FIBA-923492 format. One record per residue (C-alpha): residue number from 1; residue in three letters; z negated, x negated, y negated. Coordinates in pm, 1 decimal, m for minus. Last residue first. Example, Ala and Ser with C-alpha at 12.3 -4.5 7.8 and 13.67 -1.06 7.14 Angstrom:
<nodes>
nr,rest,zz,xx,yy
2,SER,m714.0,m1367.0,106.0
1,ALA,m780.0,m1230.0,450.0
</nodes>
This chain:
<nodes>
nr,rest,zz,xx,yy
324,UNK,m1389.5,m2744.2,m413.8
323,UNK,m1172.8,m2500.4,m216.7
322,UNK,m1046.1,m2324.1,m529.9
321,UNK,m676.7,m2361.7,m445.9
320,UNK,m622.9,m2576.4,m755.0
319,UNK,m901.5,m2810.2,m642.2
318,UNK,m738.8,m2838.9,m299.6
317,UNK,m410.4,m2949.1,m455.2
316,UNK,m600.0,m3188.3,m684.4
315,UNK,m745.6,m3360.1,m376.8
314,UNK,m393.9,m3450.5,m273.8
313,UNK,m184.6,m3361.6,32.7
312,UNK,97.9,m3604.0,101.0
311,UNK,435.6,m3597.1,272.6
310,UNK,606.5,m3535.2,607.8
309,UNK,571.9,m3857.3,809.0
308,UNK,617.3,m3808.0,1184.2
307,UNK,316.6,m3792.0,1418.5
306,UNK,396.7,m3446.1,1552.1
305,UNK,406.9,m3338.4,1188.9
304,UNK,238.5,m3575.3,948.9
303,UNK,64.2,m3542.0,613.1
302,UNK,m70.6,m3854.7,444.0
301,UNK,m404.2,m3797.3,278.8
300,UNK,m507.4,m3816.9,m85.3
299,UNK,m814.2,m3856.1,m304.8
298,UNK,m1039.2,m4084.2,m99.2
297,UNK,m1416.9,m4100.0,m51.7
296,UNK,m1392.3,m4121.9,327.9
295,UNK,m1624.0,m3826.2,392.2
294,UNK,m1498.8,m3634.7,90.2
293,UNK,m1136.7,m3680.3,189.7
292,UNK,m1216.4,m3577.8,548.9
291,UNK,m1399.6,m3263.9,431.3
290,UNK,m1102.6,m3172.9,212.7
289,UNK,m861.5,m3208.2,504.8
288,UNK,m1089.9,m2984.1,712.0
287,UNK,m1091.3,m2721.7,435.2
286,UNK,m711.9,m2737.6,424.9
285,UNK,m694.0,m2638.3,790.2
284,UNK,m479.7,m2880.4,988.5
283,UNK,m142.9,m2735.5,1096.7
282,UNK,54.3,m2996.2,900.0
281,UNK,m120.3,m3282.1,1079.9
280,UNK,m363.6,m3497.0,887.6
279,UNK,m340.0,m3871.8,836.9
278,UNK,m568.9,m4168.3,776.9
277,UNK,m374.3,m4491.9,749.9
276,UNK,m294.4,m4713.3,1051.7
275,UNK,m210.6,m5020.5,839.5
274,UNK,m312.1,m5061.6,478.4
273,UNK,m7.6,m5205.4,305.2
272,UNK,2.6,m5545.3,134.6
271,UNK,230.8,m5759.7,348.7
270,UNK,438.9,m5479.3,498.2
269,UNK,529.6,m5358.9,150.1
268,UNK,690.2,m5692.9,69.6
267,UNK,572.6,m5985.9,m145.5
266,UNK,836.8,m6250.9,m221.9
265,UNK,831.9,m6208.1,m599.9
264,UNK,448.7,m6218.8,m595.5
263,UNK,415.7,m6561.6,m432.5
262,UNK,442.1,m6761.8,m760.2
261,UNK,157.5,m6558.4,m904.4
260,UNK,m74.2,m6658.3,m620.7
259,UNK,m172.6,m6387.3,m374.3
258,UNK,m502.5,m6233.7,m265.9
257,UNK,m664.7,m6133.1,m593.8
256,UNK,m346.0,m5974.9,m730.2
255,UNK,m303.4,m5780.3,m407.2
254,UNK,m635.2,m5605.9,m467.3
253,UNK,m484.3,m5432.3,m768.5
252,UNK,m179.7,m5320.0,m572.9
251,UNK,m395.2,m5195.8,m284.3
250,UNK,m599.0,m4992.3,m529.9
249,UNK,m290.5,m4816.8,m661.6
248,UNK,m228.2,m4715.7,m301.9
247,UNK,m4.7,m4850.6,m26.9
246,UNK,4.9,m4670.9,308.2
245,UNK,98.1,m4783.5,655.0
244,UNK,316.4,m4773.7,967.4
243,UNK,480.9,m4431.9,955.8
242,UNK,797.4,m4418.2,1165.1
241,UNK,1137.0,m4418.6,994.4
240,UNK,1286.9,m4632.6,1274.4
239,UNK,1315.2,m4930.1,1038.8
238,UNK,944.4,m4900.2,957.4
237,UNK,790.1,m4660.7,709.2
236,UNK,534.1,m4719.1,433.0
235,UNK,376.0,m4418.9,262.9
234,UNK,321.3,m4427.6,m110.3
233,UNK,15.6,m4393.1,m329.9
232,UNK,m114.7,m4287.5,m669.8
231,UNK,36.7,m3941.8,m639.7
230,UNK,266.8,m3960.5,m939.1
229,UNK,600.8,m3961.9,m753.2
228,UNK,766.5,m4182.9,m1016.6
227,UNK,476.4,m4427.9,m1045.1
226,UNK,431.2,m4482.3,m670.2
225,UNK,804.0,m4525.7,m608.4
224,UNK,854.3,m4753.0,m910.9
223,UNK,556.9,m4969.3,m811.0
222,UNK,683.9,m5010.2,m454.0
221,UNK,1039.2,m5091.2,m561.8
220,UNK,911.0,m5355.2,m803.8
219,UNK,687.2,m5509.5,m537.1
218,UNK,963.2,m5547.1,m281.5
217,UNK,1046.9,m5297.4,m7.9
216,UNK,1084.4,m5449.8,340.6
215,UNK,833.0,m5214.4,508.0
214,UNK,1044.4,m4926.6,385.1
213,UNK,918.2,m4708.4,99.5
212,UNK,781.9,m4354.7,83.7
211,UNK,670.8,m4106.7,m179.8
210,UNK,679.4,m3743.1,m61.5
209,UNK,667.5,m3532.7,m378.4
208,UNK,404.8,m3260.5,m387.9
207,UNK,444.3,m2882.2,m376.3
206,UNK,527.6,m2903.3,m4.5
205,UNK,168.8,m3008.5,73.7
204,UNK,27.2,m2661.4,12.4
203,UNK,81.1,m2417.7,299.4
202,UNK,135.0,m2692.7,558.6
201,UNK,m217.1,m2818.2,486.4
200,UNK,m357.3,m2488.4,610.7
199,UNK,m528.0,m2198.2,434.5
198,UNK,m693.1,m1954.7,680.7
197,UNK,m1071.4,m1989.6,684.1
196,UNK,m1133.1,m2193.1,372.4
195,UNK,m883.9,m1973.9,192.4
194,UNK,m1076.4,m1661.2,281.9
193,UNK,m1398.9,m1794.1,138.3
192,UNK,m1224.5,m1931.7,m171.1
191,UNK,m1096.4,m1592.8,m277.3
190,UNK,m870.5,m1344.2,m103.6
189,UNK,m762.1,m1337.9,259.0
188,UNK,m1081.9,m1167.2,379.4
187,UNK,m978.2,m941.5,670.2
186,UNK,m758.6,m1203.6,837.9
185,UNK,m1028.2,m1462.4,768.0
184,UNK,m1290.7,m1268.3,963.3
183,UNK,m1066.8,m1276.5,1269.3
182,UNK,m1044.4,m1655.4,1225.4
181,UNK,m1423.9,m1672.6,1189.1
180,UNK,m1447.1,m1499.0,1525.0
179,UNK,m1524.1,m1143.6,1640.4
178,UNK,m1635.7,m1184.5,2000.4
177,UNK,m1644.3,m802.5,2017.5
176,UNK,m2007.3,m799.6,2133.9
175,UNK,m2085.4,m1050.1,1858.1
174,UNK,m1942.6,m834.9,1580.4
173,UNK,m2097.9,m516.2,1716.0
172,UNK,m2441.1,m680.1,1723.5
171,UNK,m2373.6,m815.5,1372.8
170,UNK,m2294.6,m467.7,1239.5
169,UNK,m2603.6,m308.9,1394.8
168,UNK,m2834.0,m580.1,1264.1
167,UNK,m2679.7,m541.6,919.2
166,UNK,m2744.6,m166.8,929.9
165,UNK,m3103.4,m237.1,1031.0
164,UNK,m3139.1,m464.2,728.6
163,UNK,m2991.7,m202.9,494.3
162,UNK,m3219.7,69.3,623.9
161,UNK,m3522.9,m157.3,588.7
160,UNK,m3428.1,m248.9,231.8
159,UNK,m3372.4,119.7,152.1
158,UNK,m3719.5,202.3,283.1
157,UNK,m3885.6,m86.0,99.4
156,UNK,m3746.9,30.0,m232.1
155,UNK,m3691.5,405.7,m255.2
154,UNK,m3909.6,501.3,m555.9
153,UNK,m4213.0,708.9,m450.7
152,UNK,m4504.4,506.4,m317.9
151,UNK,m4657.1,516.2,m667.0
150,UNK,m4693.2,137.5,m670.4
149,UNK,m4324.8,110.6,m564.7
148,UNK,m4306.5,m128.2,m270.4
147,UNK,m4268.9,179.7,m52.5
146,UNK,m4514.4,249.7,226.6
145,UNK,m4578.9,190.4,596.5
144,UNK,m4213.2,176.6,695.8
143,UNK,m4018.0,337.5,980.6
142,UNK,m3658.3,220.9,1021.9
141,UNK,m3596.1,363.4,1370.1
140,UNK,m3230.1,400.9,1456.6
139,UNK,m3225.6,727.7,1649.4
138,UNK,m2931.9,820.8,1873.9
137,UNK,m2784.4,1155.7,1973.7
136,UNK,m2930.5,1318.8,1663.9
135,UNK,m3098.5,1655.9,1626.4
134,UNK,m3459.0,1537.1,1656.5
133,UNK,m3394.5,1246.9,1419.3
132,UNK,m3241.9,1473.4,1155.1
131,UNK,m3523.9,1727.1,1166.9
130,UNK,m3781.1,1450.5,1126.2
129,UNK,m4023.4,1311.0,1382.8
128,UNK,m3859.4,965.1,1369.3
127,UNK,m3932.4,937.9,998.1
126,UNK,m3789.9,622.0,840.8
125,UNK,m3440.6,724.8,941.7
124,UNK,m3104.8,597.2,1060.6
123,UNK,m2995.3,903.8,1259.1
122,UNK,m2699.5,855.3,1490.2
121,UNK,m2456.6,1141.5,1554.1
120,UNK,m2171.6,1164.8,1805.7
119,UNK,m1882.2,1375.0,1678.8
118,UNK,m1810.5,1715.8,1831.1
117,UNK,m1746.3,1894.7,1502.5
116,UNK,m2035.5,2128.4,1584.2
115,UNK,m2270.8,1831.0,1590.6
114,UNK,m2158.1,1736.5,1240.1
113,UNK,m2214.9,2091.6,1118.3
112,UNK,m2561.6,2092.3,1276.9
111,UNK,m2654.9,1775.4,1082.0
110,UNK,m2506.5,1872.7,744.3
109,UNK,m2725.0,2167.1,644.8
108,UNK,m3049.3,1990.7,730.4
107,UNK,m2916.4,1674.4,566.0
106,UNK,m2842.9,1860.6,240.1
105,UNK,m3190.0,2017.8,238.0
104,UNK,m3370.7,1684.9,286.2
103,UNK,m3563.9,1646.5,612.4
102,UNK,m3464.3,1310.4,754.8
101,UNK,m3735.9,1157.6,535.5
100,UNK,m3571.3,823.4,465.8
99,UNK,m3218.0,940.9,529.6
98,UNK,m2907.7,769.0,664.1
97,UNK,m2658.8,957.4,880.1
96,UNK,m2444.9,748.8,1112.9
95,UNK,m2145.6,945.5,1237.5
94,UNK,m1924.4,847.3,1530.0
93,UNK,m1567.8,977.3,1540.8
92,UNK,m1382.7,1116.5,1843.1
91,UNK,m1435.3,1478.3,1731.9
90,UNK,m1278.9,1408.4,1393.8
89,UNK,m1466.6,1393.9,1061.8
88,UNK,m1254.1,1379.6,744.8
87,UNK,m1279.8,1755.9,701.0
86,UNK,m1650.5,1721.1,627.3
85,UNK,m1531.0,1621.9,282.0
84,UNK,m1512.4,1988.5,182.6
83,UNK,m1830.1,2082.5,m1.2
82,UNK,m2080.7,2012.6,274.5
81,UNK,m1949.5,1657.5,300.6
80,UNK,m1962.0,1607.6,m75.6
79,UNK,m2342.7,1624.6,m69.1
78,UNK,m2360.4,1388.7,228.9
77,UNK,m2134.7,1130.8,67.4
76,UNK,m1884.8,1007.8,326.3
75,UNK,m1810.7,638.1,375.4
74,UNK,m1556.7,527.4,634.0
73,UNK,m1566.7,261.9,905.8
72,UNK,m1336.9,50.5,1120.2
71,UNK,m1553.2,m210.5,1301.2
70,UNK,m1412.7,m563.5,1273.7
69,UNK,m1663.4,m751.7,1061.5
68,UNK,m1528.7,m665.9,716.3
67,UNK,m1512.4,m296.1,796.1
66,UNK,m1868.6,m287.4,927.0
65,UNK,m2004.8,m469.8,621.9
64,UNK,m1825.0,m239.0,378.0
63,UNK,m1949.1,68.2,565.9
62,UNK,m2303.3,m69.9,557.0
61,UNK,m2273.7,m110.4,179.6
60,UNK,m2152.3,246.8,131.9
59,UNK,m2434.8,380.7,347.4
58,UNK,m2691.2,189.6,141.9
57,UNK,m2558.5,353.9,m173.9
56,UNK,m2564.8,693.2,m2.4
55,UNK,m2925.7,631.5,97.9
54,UNK,m3010.5,588.8,m269.0
53,UNK,m2911.3,951.7,m325.8
52,UNK,m2748.2,1112.7,m22.5
51,UNK,m2632.5,970.2,308.1
50,UNK,m2326.1,914.0,520.2
49,UNK,m2167.0,656.2,746.5
48,UNK,m1848.6,740.2,937.5
47,UNK,m1762.8,511.9,1229.7
46,UNK,m1407.3,563.2,1344.7
45,UNK,m1232.4,706.3,1648.9
44,UNK,m1177.1,572.7,1999.5
43,UNK,m1536.8,454.8,2030.7
42,UNK,m1647.9,251.1,2331.5
41,UNK,m1799.1,m19.8,2110.3
40,UNK,m1956.4,251.5,1893.4
39,UNK,m2124.2,408.2,2195.6
38,UNK,m2252.5,72.3,2316.6
37,UNK,m2407.1,m7.5,1977.8
36,UNK,m2576.6,334.0,1960.9
35,UNK,m2701.3,297.7,2317.5
34,UNK,m2862.8,m34.5,2228.5
33,UNK,m3036.4,124.5,1929.8
32,UNK,m3152.7,414.9,2146.7
31,UNK,m3272.9,172.2,2412.5
30,UNK,m3520.0,23.7,2163.9
29,UNK,m3550.8,m186.7,1850.5
28,UNK,m3866.1,m59.7,1681.6
27,UNK,m4069.1,m379.7,1733.7
26,UNK,m3804.5,m582.0,1547.8
25,UNK,m3822.2,m332.3,1261.7
24,UNK,m4169.4,m469.1,1186.1
23,UNK,m4008.2,m783.7,1043.5
22,UNK,m3816.8,m574.1,790.3
21,UNK,m4135.0,m401.0,674.0
20,UNK,m4316.5,m731.9,638.0
19,UNK,m4037.3,m868.8,420.1
18,UNK,m4034.5,m554.8,204.2
17,UNK,m4407.8,m563.6,131.8
16,UNK,m4410.8,m939.9,82.0
15,UNK,m4120.8,m915.1,m162.3
14,UNK,m4285.9,m639.7,m361.6
13,UNK,m4623.0,m818.5,m370.4
12,UNK,m4459.3,m1140.2,m485.8
11,UNK,m4287.3,m954.5,m769.4
10,UNK,m4617.7,m803.5,m882.0
9,UNK,m4793.9,m1140.3,m868.9
8,UNK,m4514.2,m1303.0,m1067.0
7,UNK,m4544.9,m1034.9,m1334.0
6,UNK,m4923.0,m1079.6,m1370.1
5,UNK,m4937.6,m1061.7,m1749.9
4,UNK,m4844.4,m695.4,m1761.9
3,UNK,m4614.5,m582.5,m2044.8
2,UNK,m4758.2,m277.4,m2226.7
1,UNK,m4466.6,m125.6,m2414.6
</nodes>
């Protein structure tokens, strides 16, 4: 094997080729692209994306992106379509057919069959003079100068251009539908990404104890409450059960520098608590609670509901949920 010494130069050339091709797509955005977006927005059926070879792989990715951003989509392999899978197409569907040349035998067979089914057809092609482009209702122009492959054969730049144009289509649809991060969360409930978008404090704080002492609690009662609940802190409540402060392990250590030993037996929670502690409401997103902990460099927050003490959420809870 003859390994070239200019590997970085080759890689740079590939990336420059593909980057330039994607930038040129901006000049190809026309009324046909806009019409394609508008037709999909008005669609009663589904978007079906098809292709063959490497284009089929790109089609599958575009389908995944459409589905995850609010546009129902299906993948259909072009070769399988002419052997029975064409049955999935309904007359209210919208088909996007991906092909670099737009002239492959399978595409030439498939295009008129799709038109006969009554579905609208968009051609995502790198050859706008192709059979597919001329028989489509909409043309998504992904013309390139050449492939990054030195032989100008392996689909490289063309598939990158097709993928980028598919992303542009999906994001246009997303924005036209006002598809929000909350909508995104309903379709991505798994993993840390989904949890950041939907997990709330009320979903996790129940697993912790809810340490609390009255303002009149003595030092022994405070230490027992903090130690037994194992959160490193306790809330302090007044006679009406309203939250007035928090005492942490740190507050206990600082107490020893503020009071003489003979004063310790008379110390109450009210004397050493931190007043007006940071709190989060139960309906706060867990990711927001984490951001507040990081900003204030603390490991726990008091949880309230309509201002009333409910419990604690700890940094370890968020670690276990994979948010950190």
